[in-house]
N, C-alpha and C positions, 0 to 999 in steps of 0.2 A: 841940729833941730831943735826946736823950741820944743818944748811939753811940757803940760799940762794936767794933771792929776781933776778928770770929772766928775766922773760916777763911779760908784762902789757897787757891786752886786754880791749880793752872800751866795754860796753855789749849792747845791740840793744833791740828793740824791745819792748815789754810787758810781762810781767808776768801774765800768765792767772791764774783766781781763780775758774776756771770752776772744780766742783770735780771730774770728769770723769780724769783728769790729775792728775800723784801723782807728788808729788815733790824728786829728787833722790838724796840723799847724799852718793858717797862713790862710783860710780854704774850707770851705763847705759844699755842700751840695750843689751850691746857686753862684758864691760868686769864691773870688780870687786875692789876694794881697797883693797891688802891681810895684814887686819889690825885693827887699832881700830881705829876711830873718837872718840875724848870725849868732843870736843866742838865747837860746833854749835850754832853759831848766823846770825840772821837776821834780816836786817834792813829795812824802808822806804824809805830810802834815799842813794842817793850816795855818800859811805863813802873816804876821800880823804888817800892817800896813809899814811901821817901823822898821821891818825887819826887809821890807822890798826897796825900802828909800837907802838904807844901809849898803844894802849890795850895788841899786844903780848910781850912790854916790862912791863908790870902790871901786866899781870897775868891773872887769874881767880877771880872773888870778888863773882860771886854768884854761885853757883852749885846747879840744878834743878836733880833731880830723875824721 
């Protein structure tokens, strides 16, 4: 798959830790991803473009099931 970096959007606000709110990956209330998501990473800090690119180029180092 050929991928290219097209846009960057700064996040704003706060992440809700309320158990009544769901974390949705690959979907929202109207649309869904028609495919598979095989690598999800959640960080507790803001990552730079360089850090993201480094992880992408390195590939997966740990697999969880």
